[in-house]
Every structure is written in structure tokens, then in C-alpha cells.
N, C-alpha and C positions, 0 to 999 in steps of 0.2 A: 599780491605778493608773489615773486619769482620764487622759482625752485631752485635751491642752490647748485642743484647738479646741473642746471640748464644754464648757468651763469653766461653773461654775454660781456666779451672783452673789446676794447676798442684799440686801434692802432695809435701811434702818433699822428698820422694822416688824417684819421677819424678825428682826433682831437683838434687839430689845424683846422680842419673844416668847420668844425662844430663852434670854434670860438674865433674863426677869422685871425688866427694868429701864427706866429712863428715857432720853429723848435726851440729857438732860445726863449721864448714867451713861457713855454710849458718848462724849461729846465729853471728859469727864475721862478715860477711859483712853486715848484718843488723844494727850492731851496730857502725861499723868503716866506712860504706860507705853508698851511697845512694842505696843499694841494696833493692829492692820492699818489704815493709812488709806485711806479709801473711793477708787475709781476713779470719774472723772465721765465720763459718755457725755453726748454733745450737746454744744452750743455754749455760749457764754457764758450766755445767756438760756435759761432753762428746763432748764439741766443736771439731770442725775440722778446722785444717788451710789448706788454700788453698792460691796458688799464681796465680795471673792471668797472662795468657801466654803473653799477650801483653805488661804488665809491666815488665816482665822478659825480653823480646824481644827489648824492649826499651832501659833497662840497658845495654844488651849486645851491642846494637849499639853505645851507649854513650862511652862504654869501649874502643870499636874499634877506635872511633874518639880520644880518650884520647891518645891512644898508639901511 
């Protein structure tokens, strides 16, 4: 089990590579399913979106159970 203080975050580019998908695929999954929402780092201007790896892996496991 990972230490929560050492959480790993993925960028949108990381997700696109992981799933071989487009930005729109990620956006649709967030809107249409229970795909994890990104965490925003930074202020209002120039904020960065990142996805917690543990949340993404949990979503993947749920998808495997459902299929």
C-alpha cells in the first residue's frame, strides 16, 4: 500500500498515453461515467489538473469487475 503523503499524480498527457486516447475521451469519461475527476493545483490562473494514480487504478479495477 502506498503512503498517502507520497501520492503519485498523472497529467492529461500521462492518461492519453496510458489509454491511447484523446483529450475528449477523458472529458467524456468524466461526464458520462465515474472516471476520477482531476485535482487542481495552483491558483485560479494557471492551475494544473492532475489525476491521482490510486483513483485511476481503482477506476480500472472497477471497469474490470463490471466487464
